[in-house]
N, CA, C, O and the ligand as a Tripos MOL2 file, in Angstrom:
@<TRIPOS>MOLECULE
protein
  273   271    69     0     0
PROTEIN
NO_CHARGES

@<TRIPOS>ATOM
      1 N          24.7920  184.3930  107.1920 N.3       1 MET1
      2 CA         25.1720  183.1460  106.5630 C.3       1 MET1
      3 C          24.8970  183.1970  105.0550 C.2       1 MET1
      4 O          23.8150  183.5730  104.6030 O.2       1 MET1
      5 N          25.8800  182.8180  104.3340 N.am      2 GLU2
      6 CA         25.7750  182.9080  102.8820 C.3       2 GLU2
      7 C          25.4920  181.5350  102.2960 C.2       2 GLU2
      8 O          26.2000  180.5670  102.5740 O.2       2 GLU2
      9 N          24.4770  181.4680  101.5060 N.am      3 ILE3
     10 CA         24.1480  180.2150  100.8290 C.3       3 ILE3
     11 C          24.4730  180.3540   99.3510 C.2       3 ILE3
     12 O          23.9410  181.2230   98.6610 O.2       3 ILE3
     13 N          25.3340  179.5040   98.8880 N.am      4 ILE4
     14 CA         25.7690  179.5770   97.4940 C.3       4 ILE4
     15 C          25.0850  178.4610   96.7020 C.2       4 ILE4
     16 O          25.2230  177.2770   97.0070 O.2       4 ILE4
     17 N          24.3700  178.8680   95.7110 N.am      5 ALA5
     18 CA         23.7440  177.8780   94.8350 C.3       5 ALA5
     19 C          24.8050  177.3310   93.8900 C.2       5 ALA5
     20 O          25.3460  178.0630   93.0610 O.2       5 ALA5
     21 N          25.0880  176.0920   94.0140 N.am      6 ALA6
     22 CA         26.1840  175.4980   93.2500 C.3       6 ALA6
     23 C          25.7410  174.2480   92.5230 C.2       6 ALA6
     24 O          26.5310  173.3310   92.2930 O.2       6 ALA6
     25 N          24.4850  174.2220   92.1680 N.am      7 VAL7
     26 CA         23.9400  173.0190   91.5680 C.3       7 VAL7
     27 C          24.6390  172.6720   90.2610 C.2       7 VAL7
     28 O          24.9100  171.5070   89.9680 O.2       7 VAL7
     29 N          24.9240  173.7150   89.4820 N.am      8 ASP8
     30 CA         25.4950  173.4460   88.1700 C.3       8 ASP8
     31 C          26.9930  173.5460   88.1720 C.2       8 ASP8
     32 O          27.6040  173.4750   87.1060 O.2       8 ASP8
     33 N          27.6100  173.7070   89.3090 N.am      9 ARG9
     34 CA         29.0550  173.7420   89.3750 C.3       9 ARG9
     35 C          29.5760  172.3330   89.5990 C.2       9 ARG9
     36 O          28.9100  171.4860   90.1940 O.2       9 ARG9
     37 N          30.7550  172.1160   89.1170 N.am     10 MET10
     38 CA         31.3130  170.7690   89.1090 C.3      10 MET10
     39 C          32.0770  170.4800   90.4090 C.2      10 MET10
     40 O          33.2670  170.7680   90.5280 O.2      10 MET10
     41 N          31.3640  169.9110   91.3630 N.am     11 LYS11
     42 CA         32.0040  169.4680   92.5980 C.3      11 LYS11
     43 C          32.3340  167.9900   92.4840 C.2      11 LYS11
     44 O          31.7710  167.2560   91.6730 O.2      11 LYS11
     45 N          33.2600  167.5910   93.3220 N.am     12 ARG12
     46 CA         33.6400  166.1930   93.2610 C.3      12 ARG12
     47 C          32.4740  165.2540   93.5900 C.2      12 ARG12
     48 O          32.3770  164.1610   93.0320 O.2      12 ARG12
     49 N          31.5920  165.6830   94.4960 N.am     13 ASN13
     50 CA         30.4850  164.7860   94.8390 C.3      13 ASN13
     51 C          29.4270  164.7000   93.7450 C.2      13 ASN13
     52 O          28.5260  163.8640   93.8020 O.2      13 ASN13
     53 N          29.5470  165.5790   92.7420 N.am     14 LEU14
     54 CA         28.6700  165.4760   91.5920 C.3      14 LEU14
     55 C          28.9480  164.1900   90.8070 C.2      14 LEU14
     56 O          28.0800  163.6790   90.1000 O.2      14 LEU14
     57 N          30.1510  163.6900   90.9450 N.am     15 MET15
     58 CA         30.5240  162.4650   90.2470 C.3      15 MET15
     59 C          29.6000  161.2900   90.5980 C.2      15 MET15
     60 O          29.4280  160.3550   89.8160 O.2      15 MET15
     61 N          29.0150  161.3700   91.7990 N.am     16 GLU16
     62 CA         28.1160  160.2900   92.1890 C.3      16 GLU16
     63 C          26.7740  160.3670   91.4830 C.2      16 GLU16
     64 O          26.0270  159.3890   91.4400 O.2      16 GLU16
     65 N          26.4750  161.5270   90.9350 N.am     17 ILE17
     66 CA         25.1580  161.7570   90.3400 C.3      17 ILE17
     67 C          25.2070  161.6660   88.8240 C.2      17 ILE17
     68 O          24.3230  161.0830   88.1960 O.2      17 ILE17
     69 N          26.2490  162.2500   88.2440 N.am     18 ILE18
     70 CA         26.2590  162.3400   86.7880 C.3      18 ILE18
     71 C          26.7560  161.0540   86.1470 C.2      18 ILE18
     72 O          27.5310  160.2910   86.7240 O.2      18 ILE18
     73 N          26.2810  160.8560   84.9460 N.am     19 CYS19
     74 CA         26.7120  159.6800   84.1860 C.3      19 CYS19
     75 C          26.7110  160.0560   82.7200 C.2      19 CYS19
     76 O          26.2860  161.1470   82.3410 O.2      19 CYS19
     77 N          27.1930  159.1360   81.9010 N.am     20 CYS20
     78 CA         27.2680  159.3960   80.4700 C.3      20 CYS20
     79 C          25.8630  159.6140   79.9010 C.2      20 CYS20
     80 O          24.9830  158.7790   80.1130 O.2      20 CYS20
     81 N          25.6330  160.7280   79.1760 N.am     21 PRO21
     82 CA         24.3110  161.0010   78.6110 C.3      21 PRO21
     83 C          23.9130  160.0330   77.5110 C.2      21 PRO21
     84 O          22.7370  159.9170   77.1650 O.2      21 PRO21
     85 N          24.8890  159.3490   76.9750 N.am     22 THR22
     86 CA         24.6110  158.4340   75.8770 C.3      22 THR22
     87 C          24.2880  157.0300   76.3630 C.2      22 THR22
     88 O          23.2750  156.4510   75.9700 O.2      22 THR22
     89 N          25.1510  156.4790   77.2210 N.am     23 CYS23
     90 CA         24.9750  155.0950   77.6240 C.3      23 CYS23
     91 C          24.6570  154.9470   79.1080 C.2      23 CYS23
     92 O          24.4500  153.8330   79.5910 O.2      23 CYS23
     93 N          24.6160  156.0630   79.8330 N.am     24 LYS24
     94 CA         24.3490  156.0970   81.2840 C.3      24 LYS24
     95 C          25.4300  155.3580   82.0850 C.2      24 LYS24
     96 O          25.2110  154.9610   83.2300 O.2      24 LYS24
     97 N          26.5720  155.1880   81.4700 N.am     25 GLY25
     98 CA         27.6770  154.5320   82.1690 C.3      25 GLY25
     99 C          28.4520  155.5090   83.0520 C.2      25 GLY25
    100 O          28.1890  156.7120   83.0620 O.2      25 GLY25
    101 N          29.4020  154.9630   83.7820 N.am     26 ASP26
    102 CA         30.2270  155.7790   84.6580 C.3      26 ASP26
    103 C          31.1820  156.6310   83.8490 C.2      26 ASP26
    104 O          31.6400  156.2360   82.7770 O.2      26 ASP26
    105 N          31.4730  157.8060   84.3790 N.am     27 LEU27
    106 CA         32.4080  158.7060   83.7430 C.3      27 LEU27
    107 C          33.6890  158.7950   84.5630 C.2      27 LEU27
    108 O          33.6400  158.8710   85.7910 O.2      27 LEU27
    109 N          34.8140  158.7870   83.8990 N.am     28 ALA28
    110 CA         36.0910  158.9450   84.5810 C.3      28 ALA28
    111 C          36.4750  160.4210   84.5710 C.2      28 ALA28
    112 O          36.4530  161.0790   83.5310 O.2      28 ALA28
    113 N          36.8230  160.9210   85.7410 N.am     29 LEU29
    114 CA         37.1260  162.3420   85.8840 C.3      29 LEU29
    115 C          38.6300  162.5630   85.7940 C.2      29 LEU29
    116 O          39.4060  161.8820   86.4630 O.2      29 LEU29
    117 N          39.0330  163.5080   84.9720 N.am     30 SER30
    118 CA         40.4280  163.9610   85.0190 C.3      30 SER30
    119 C          40.4280  165.4600   85.2490 C.2      30 SER30
    120 O          39.7690  166.2200   84.5390 O.2      30 SER30
    121 N          41.1820  165.8630   86.2560 N.am     31 VAL31
    122 CA         41.1720  167.2570   86.6910 C.3      31 VAL31
    123 C          42.4000  167.9780   86.1900 C.2      31 VAL31
    124 O          43.5200  167.5060   86.3800 O.2      31 VAL31
    125 N          42.2060  169.1000   85.5620 N.am     32 ARG32
    126 CA         43.3350  169.9220   85.1280 C.3      32 ARG32
    127 C          43.5350  171.0910   86.0880 C.2      32 ARG32
    128 O          44.6610  171.5270   86.3270 O.2      32 ARG32
    129 N          42.4120  171.5980   86.6410 N.am     33 LYS33
    130 CA         42.5040  172.7210   87.5610 C.3      33 LYS33
    131 C          41.4120  172.5730   88.5980 C.2      33 LYS33
    132 O          40.2500  172.3590   88.2540 O.2      33 LYS33
    133 N          41.7710  172.6830   89.8560 N.am     34 GLU34
    134 CA         40.7960  172.5130   90.9230 C.3      34 GLU34
    135 C          40.9880  173.6120   91.9610 C.2      34 GLU34
    136 O          42.1100  173.9280   92.3560 O.2      34 GLU34
    137 N          39.8660  174.1860   92.3920 N.am     35 GLU35
    138 CA         39.9030  175.2160   93.4220 C.3      35 GLU35
    139 C          38.8180  174.9510   94.4360 C.2      35 GLU35
    140 O          37.6560  174.7760   94.0700 O.2      35 GLU35
    141 N          39.1780  174.9180   95.7070 N.am     36 ALA36
    142 CA         38.1970  174.7740   96.7890 C.3      36 ALA36
    143 C          37.2340  173.6210   96.5490 C.2      36 ALA36
    144 O          36.0150  173.7720   96.6300 O.2      36 ALA36
    145 N          37.8160  172.4680   96.2520 N.am     37 ASN37
    146 CA         37.0340  171.2440   96.0660 C.3      37 ASN37
    147 C          36.0670  171.3260   94.8900 C.2      37 ASN37
    148 O          35.0840  170.5890   94.8200 O.2      37 ASN37
    149 N          36.3670  172.2390   93.9690 N.am     38 GLU38
    150 CA         35.5260  172.3810   92.7860 C.3      38 GLU38
    151 C          36.4180  172.2400   91.5670 C.2      38 GLU38
    152 O          37.4710  172.8720   91.4790 O.2      38 GLU38
    153 N          35.9980  171.4250   90.6470 N.am     39 ILE39
    154 CA         36.8010  171.2310   89.4400 C.3      39 ILE39
    155 C          36.4890  172.3560   88.4730 C.2      39 ILE39
    156 O          35.3750  172.4820   87.9640 O.2      39 ILE39
    157 N          37.5030  173.1640   88.2360 N.am     40 VAL40
    158 CA         37.3300  174.3270   87.3560 C.3      40 VAL40
    159 C          37.5300  173.9240   85.8930 C.2      40 VAL40
    160 O          36.7800  174.3230   85.0020 O.2      40 VAL40
    161 N          38.5640  173.1260   85.6890 N.am     41 GLN41
    162 CA         38.8310  172.6690   84.3150 C.3      41 GLN41
    163 C          39.2410  171.2180   84.3410 C.2      41 GLN41
    164 O          40.0390  170.7840   85.1720 O.2      41 GLN41
    165 N          38.6830  170.4900   83.4210 N.am     42 GLY42
    166 CA         39.0170  169.0760   83.3320 C.3      42 GLY42
    167 C          38.1670  168.4190   82.2930 C.2      42 GLY42
    168 O          37.6570  169.0670   81.3800 O.2      42 GLY42
    169 N          38.0180  167.1290   82.4360 N.am     43 SER43
    170 CA         37.1590  166.4260   81.4830 C.3      43 SER43
    171 C          36.5960  165.1740   82.1040 C.2      43 SER43
    172 O          37.1690  164.6040   83.0320 O.2      43 SER43
    173 N          35.4740  164.7610   81.5810 N.am     44 LEU44
    174 CA         34.8110  163.5270   81.9800 C.3      44 LEU44
    175 C          34.8590  162.5910   80.7820 C.2      44 LEU44
    176 O          34.4750  162.9690   79.6750 O.2      44 LEU44
    177 N          35.3200  161.4010   80.9980 N.am     45 THR45
    178 CA         35.4730  160.4680   79.8860 C.3      45 THR45
    179 C          34.6320  159.2390   80.1100 C.2      45 THR45
    180 O          34.6680  158.6350   81.1820 O.2      45 THR45
    181 N          33.8730  158.8690   79.0960 N.am     46 CYS46
    182 CA         33.1190  157.6210   79.1540 C.3      46 CYS46
    183 C          33.9770  156.5060   78.5620 C.2      46 CYS46
    184 O          34.3960  156.5750   77.4070 O.2      46 CYS46
    185 N          34.2250  155.4980   79.3580 N.am     47 GLY47
    186 CA         35.0520  154.3950   78.8980 C.3      47 GLY47
    187 C          34.3650  153.5390   77.8560 C.2      47 GLY47
    188 O          35.0250  152.8670   77.0630 O.2      47 GLY47
    189 N          33.0500  153.5580   77.8540 N.am     48 LYS48
    190 CA         32.3110  152.7410   76.8900 C.3      48 LYS48
    191 C          32.2240  153.4320   75.5500 C.2      48 LYS48
    192 O          32.4600  152.8110   74.5140 O.2      48 LYS48
    193 N          31.8830  154.7250   75.5570 N.am     49 CYS49
    194 CA         31.6870  155.4650   74.3120 C.3      49 CYS49
    195 C          33.0050  156.0700   73.8040 C.2      49 CYS49
    196 O          33.1060  156.4610   72.6410 O.2      49 CYS49
    197 N          34.0210  156.1450   74.6930 N.am     50 HIS50
    198 CA         35.2810  156.8010   74.3520 C.3      50 HIS50
    199 C          35.0430  158.2410   73.9190 C.2      50 HIS50
    200 O          35.5910  158.7080   72.9220 O.2      50 HIS50
    201 N          34.2190  158.9250   74.6880 N.am     51 VAL51
    202 CA         33.9070  160.3320   74.4180 C.3      51 VAL51
    203 C          34.3270  161.1660   75.6190 C.2      51 VAL51
    204 O          34.0960  160.7820   76.7650 O.2      51 VAL51
    205 N          34.9460  162.3100   75.3460 N.am     52 ASP52
    206 CA         35.3220  163.2540   76.4000 C.3      52 ASP52
    207 C          34.2860  164.3490   76.5130 C.2      52 ASP52
    208 O          33.8570  164.9230   75.5130 O.2      52 ASP52
    209 N          33.8920  164.6300   77.7330 N.am     53 TYR53
    210 CA         33.0060  165.7750   77.9930 C.3      53 TYR53
    211 C          33.8090  166.8020   78.7580 C.2      53 TYR53
    212 O          34.2540  166.5290   79.8730 O.2      53 TYR53
    213 N          34.0050  167.9850   78.1800 N.am     54 PRO54
    214 CA         34.8560  168.9680   78.8320 C.3      54 PRO54
    215 C          34.1760  169.6520   80.0130 C.2      54 PRO54
    216 O          32.9570  169.8150   80.0410 O.2      54 PRO54
    217 N          34.9970  170.0500   80.9880 N.am     55 ILE55
    218 CA         34.5360  170.8880   82.0940 C.3      55 ILE55
    219 C          35.2470  172.2330   81.9370 C.2      55 ILE55
    220 O          36.4720  172.3180   82.0240 O.2      55 ILE55
    221 N          34.4570  173.2740   81.7070 N.am     56 GLU56
    222 CA         35.0260  174.6070   81.5200 C.3      56 GLU56
    223 C          34.3880  175.5500   82.5110 C.2      56 GLU56
    224 O          33.1670  175.5710   82.6700 O.2      56 GLU56
    225 N          35.2320  176.3420   83.1870 N.am     57 GLU57
    226 CA         34.7410  177.3190   84.1580 C.3      57 GLU57
    227 C          33.8580  176.6710   85.2070 C.2      57 GLU57
    228 O          32.9280  177.2960   85.7170 O.2      57 GLU57
    229 N          34.1500  175.4160   85.5300 N.am     58 GLY58
    230 CA         33.4220  174.7330   86.6000 C.3      58 GLY58
    231 C          32.1100  174.1260   86.1720 C.2      58 GLY58
    232 O          31.3770  173.5810   86.9980 O.2      58 GLY58
    233 N          31.8020  174.2140   84.8870 N.am     59 ILE59
    234 CA         30.5210  173.6850   84.4100 C.3      59 ILE59
    235 C          30.7620  172.5230   83.4540 C.2      59 ILE59
    236 O          31.3780  172.7010   82.4040 O.2      59 ILE59
    237 N          30.2840  171.3420   83.8090 N.am     60 PRO60
    238 CA         30.4570  170.2140   82.9010 C.3      60 PRO60
    239 C          29.5190  170.2760   81.6990 C.2      60 PRO60
    240 O          28.3220  170.5190   81.8480 O.2      60 PRO60
    241 N          30.0570  170.0590   80.5380 N.am     61 ASN61
    242 CA         29.2700  170.0280   79.3090 C.3      61 ASN61
    243 C          28.9560  168.5900   78.9760 C.2      61 ASN61
    244 O          29.7670  167.8680   78.3970 O.2      61 ASN61
    245 N          27.7460  168.1900   79.3600 N.am     62 LEU62
    246 CA         27.3570  166.7970   79.1910 C.3      62 LEU62
    247 C          26.3890  166.6180   78.0290 C.2      62 LEU62
    248 O          25.5500  165.7170   78.0540 O.2      62 LEU62
    249 N          26.4980  167.4530   77.0300 N.am     63 LEU63
    250 CA         25.6540  167.2880   75.8750 C.3      63 LEU63
    251 C          26.1710  166.1080   75.0630 C.2      63 LEU63
    252 O          27.3680  166.0220   74.7910 O.2      63 LEU63
    253 N          25.2850  165.2040   74.6750 N.am     64 PRO64
    254 CA         25.7160  164.0750   73.8680 C.3      64 PRO64
    255 C          26.3430  164.5430   72.5720 C.2      64 PRO64
    256 O          25.8340  165.4520   71.9170 O.2      64 PRO64
    257 N          27.4340  163.9280   72.2100 N.am     65 LYS65
    258 CA         28.1030  164.2990   70.9700 C.3      65 LYS65
    259 C          27.5450  163.4910   69.8190 C.2      65 LYS65
    260 O          27.2140  162.3130   69.9580 O.2      65 LYS65
    261 N          27.4500  164.1480   68.6890 N.am     66 GLU66
    262 CA         26.9730  163.4430   67.5080 C.3      66 GLU66
    263 C          28.0680  162.5420   66.9730 C.2      66 GLU66
    264 O          29.2410  162.9090   66.9020 O.2      66 GLU66
    265 N          27.6460  161.3790   66.6120 N.am     67 LYS67
    266 CA         28.6190  160.4400   66.0560 C.3      67 LYS67
    267 C          28.9610  160.8300   64.6240 C.2      67 LYS67
    268 O          28.1050  161.2270   63.8330 O.2      67 LYS67
    269 N          30.2540  160.6980   64.3270 N.am     68 LYS68
    270 CA         30.6930  161.0670   62.9870 C.3      68 LYS68
    271 C          30.6410  159.8580   62.0720 C.2      68 LYS68
    272 O          30.9740  159.9630   60.8910 O.2      68 LYS68
    273 ZN         28.8800  156.3730   77.3970 Zn       69 ZN69
@<TRIPOS>BOND
     1     1     2 1
     2     2     3 1
     3     3     4 2
     4     3     5 am
     5     5     6 1
     6     6     7 1
     7     7     8 2
     8     7     9 am
     9     9    10 1
    10    10    11 1
    11    11    12 2
    12    11    13 am
    13    13    14 1
    14    14    15 1
    15    15    16 2
    16    15    17 am
    17    17    18 1
    18    18    19 1
    19    19    20 2
    20    19    21 am
    21    21    22 1
    22    22    23 1
    23    23    24 2
    24    23    25 am
    25    25    26 1
    26    26    27 1
    27    27    28 2
    28    27    29 am
    29    29    30 1
    30    30    31 1
    31    31    32 2
    32    31    33 am
    33    33    34 1
    34    34    35 1
    35    35    36 2
    36    35    37 am
    37    37    38 1
    38    38    39 1
    39    39    40 2
    40    39    41 am
    41    41    42 1
    42    42    43 1
    43    43    44 2
    44    43    45 am
    45    45    46 1
    46    46    47 1
    47    47    48 2
    48    47    49 am
    49    49    50 1
    50    50    51 1
    51    51    52 2
    52    51    53 am
    53    53    54 1
    54    54    55 1
    55    55    56 2
    56    55    57 am
    57    57    58 1
    58    58    59 1
    59    59    60 2
    60    59    61 am
    61    61    62 1
    62    62    63 1
    63    63    64 2
    64    63    65 am
    65    65    66 1
    66    66    67 1
    67    67    68 2
    68    67    69 am
    69    69    70 1
    70    70    71 1
    71    71    72 2
    72    71    73 am
    73    73    74 1
    74    74    75 1
    75    75    76 2
    76    75    77 am
    77    77    78 1
    78    78    79 1
    79    79    80 2
    80    79    81 am
    81    81    82 1
    82    82    83 1
    83    83    84 2
    84    83    85 am
    85    85    86 1
    86    86    87 1
    87    87    88 2
    88    87    89 am
    89    89    90 1
    90    90    91 1
    91    91    92 2
    92    91    93 am
    93    93    94 1
    94    94    95 1
    95    95    96 2
    96    95    97 am
    97    97    98 1
    98    98    99 1
    99    99   100 2
   100    99   101 am
   101   101   102 1
   102   102   103 1
   103   103   104 2
   104   103   105 am
   105   105   106 1
   106   106   107 1
   107   107   108 2
   108   107   109 am
   109   109   110 1
   110   110   111 1
   111   111   112 2
   112   111   113 am
   113   113   114 1
   114   114   115 1
   115   115   116 2
   116   115   117 am
   117   117   118 1
   118   118   119 1
   119   119   120 2
   120   119   121 am
   121   121   122 1
   122   122   123 1
   123   123   124 2
   124   123   125 am
   125   125   126 1
   126   126   127 1
   127   127   128 2
   128   127   129 am
   129   129   130 1
   130   130   131 1
   131   131   132 2
   132   131   133 am
   133   133   134 1
   134   134   135 1
   135   135   136 2
   136   135   137 am
   137   137   138 1
   138   138   139 1
   139   139   140 2
   140   139   141 am
   141   141   142 1
   142   142   143 1
   143   143   144 2
   144   143   145 am
   145   145   146 1
   146   146   147 1
   147   147   148 2
   148   147   149 am
   149   149   150 1
   150   150   151 1
   151   151   152 2
   152   151   153 am
   153   153   154 1
   154   154   155 1
   155   155   156 2
   156   155   157 am
   157   157   158 1
   158   158   159 1
   159   159   160 2
   160   159   161 am
   161   161   162 1
   162   162   163 1
   163   163   164 2
   164   163   165 am
   165   165   166 1
   166   166   167 1
   167   167   168 2
   168   167   169 am
   169   169   170 1
   170   170   171 1
   171   171   172 2
   172   171   173 am
   173   173   174 1
   174   174   175 1
   175   175   176 2
   176   175   177 am
   177   177   178 1
   178   178   179 1
   179   179   180 2
   180   179   181 am
   181   181   182 1
   182   182   183 1
   183   183   184 2
   184   183   185 am
   185   185   186 1
   186   186   187 1
   187   187   188 2
   188   187   189 am
   189   189   190 1
   190   190   191 1
   191   191   192 2
   192   191   193 am
   193   193   194 1
   194   194   195 1
   195   195   196 2
   196   195   197 am
   197   197   198 1
   198   198   199 1
   199   199   200 2
   200   199   201 am
   201   201   202 1
   202   202   203 1
   203   203   204 2
   204   203   205 am
   205   205   206 1
   206   206   207 1
   207   207   208 2
   208   207   209 am
   209   209   210 1
   210   210   211 1
   211   211   212 2
   212   211   213 am
   213   213   214 1
   214   214   215 1
   215   215   216 2
   216   215   217 am
   217   217   218 1
   218   218   219 1
   219   219   220 2
   220   219   221 am
   221   221   222 1
   222   222   223 1
   223   223   224 2
   224   223   225 am
   225   225   226 1
   226   226   227 1
   227   227   228 2
   228   227   229 am
   229   229   230 1
   230   230   231 1
   231   231   232 2
   232   231   233 am
   233   233   234 1
   234   234   235 1
   235   235   236 2
   236   235   237 am
   237   237   238 1
   238   238   239 1
   239   239   240 2
   240   239   241 am
   241   241   242 1
   242   242   243 1
   243   243   244 2
   244   243   245 am
   245   245   246 1
   246   246   247 1
   247   247   248 2
   248   247   249 am
   249   249   250 1
   250   250   251 1
   251   251   252 2
   252   251   253 am
   253   253   254 1
   254   254   255 1
   255   255   256 2
   256   255   257 am
   257   257   258 1
   258   258   259 1
   259   259   260 2
   260   259   261 am
   261   261   262 1
   262   262   263 1
   263   263   264 2
   264   263   265 am
   265   265   266 1
   266   266   267 1
   267   267   268 2
   268   267   269 am
   269   269   270 1
   270   270   271 1
   271   271   272 2
@<TRIPOS>SUBSTRUCTURE
     1 MET1         2 RESIDUE 1 A MET
     2 GLU2         6 RESIDUE 1 A GLU
     3 ILE3        10 RESIDUE 1 A ILE
     4 ILE4        14 RESIDUE 1 A ILE
     5 ALA5        18 RESIDUE 1 A ALA
     6 ALA6        22 RESIDUE 1 A ALA
     7 VAL7        26 RESIDUE 1 A VAL
     8 ASP8        30 RESIDUE 1 A ASP
     9 ARG9        34 RESIDUE 1 A ARG
    10 MET10       38 RESIDUE 1 A MET
    11 LYS11       42 RESIDUE 1 A LYS
    12 ARG12       46 RESIDUE 1 A ARG
    13 ASN13       50 RESIDUE 1 A ASN
    14 LEU14       54 RESIDUE 1 A LEU
    15 MET15       58 RESIDUE 1 A MET
    16 GLU16       62 RESIDUE 1 A GLU
    17 ILE17       66 RESIDUE 1 A ILE
    18 ILE18       70 RESIDUE 1 A ILE
    19 CYS19       74 RESIDUE 1 A CYS
    20 CYS20       78 RESIDUE 1 A CYS
    21 PRO21       82 RESIDUE 1 A PRO
    22 THR22       86 RESIDUE 1 A THR
    23 CYS23       90 RESIDUE 1 A CYS
    24 LYS24       94 RESIDUE 1 A LYS
    25 GLY25       98 RESIDUE 1 A GLY
    26 ASP26      102 RESIDUE 1 A ASP
    27 LEU27      106 RESIDUE 1 A LEU
    28 ALA28      110 RESIDUE 1 A ALA
    29 LEU29      114 RESIDUE 1 A LEU
    30 SER30      118 RESIDUE 1 A SER
    31 VAL31      122 RESIDUE 1 A VAL
    32 ARG32      126 RESIDUE 1 A ARG
    33 LYS33      130 RESIDUE 1 A LYS
    34 GLU34      134 RESIDUE 1 A GLU
    35 GLU35      138 RESIDUE 1 A GLU
    36 ALA36      142 RESIDUE 1 A ALA
    37 ASN37      146 RESIDUE 1 A ASN
    38 GLU38      150 RESIDUE 1 A GLU
    39 ILE39      154 RESIDUE 1 A ILE
    40 VAL40      158 RESIDUE 1 A VAL
    41 GLN41      162 RESIDUE 1 A GLN
    42 GLY42      166 RESIDUE 1 A GLY
    43 SER43      170 RESIDUE 1 A SER
    44 LEU44      174 RESIDUE 1 A LEU
    45 THR45      178 RESIDUE 1 A THR
    46 CYS46      182 RESIDUE 1 A CYS
    47 GLY47      186 RESIDUE 1 A GLY
    48 LYS48      190 RESIDUE 1 A LYS
    49 CYS49      194 RESIDUE 1 A CYS
    50 HIS50      198 RESIDUE 1 A HIS
    51 VAL51      202 RESIDUE 1 A VAL
    52 ASP52      206 RESIDUE 1 A ASP
    53 TYR53      210 RESIDUE 1 A TYR
    54 PRO54      214 RESIDUE 1 A PRO
    55 ILE55      218 RESIDUE 1 A ILE
    56 GLU56      222 RESIDUE 1 A GLU
    57 GLU57      226 RESIDUE 1 A GLU
    58 GLY58      230 RESIDUE 1 A GLY
    59 ILE59      234 RESIDUE 1 A ILE
    60 PRO60      238 RESIDUE 1 A PRO
    61 ASN61      242 RESIDUE 1 A ASN
    62 LEU62      246 RESIDUE 1 A LEU
    63 LEU63      250 RESIDUE 1 A LEU
    64 PRO64      254 RESIDUE 1 A PRO
    65 LYS65      258 RESIDUE 1 A LYS
    66 GLU66      262 RESIDUE 1 A GLU
    67 LYS67      266 RESIDUE 1 A LYS
    68 LYS68      270 RESIDUE 1 A LYS
    69 ZN69       273 GROUP 0 **** ****
């Protein structure tokens, strides 16, 4: 039996856990590429901050963006 550590991979059920790093609000998911119930490429958008957090290679980049 193979156990795959997928903690840092972007699965759909991760949406229940993650939130905006800035305001802790809900993030809207848009999927550009999905494989085996894992989002490979897409973005997470905070409706409050109007900031996009990219998902690249299955890993969401949730680093707060600096305000310009
Ligand atoms: Zn936010």
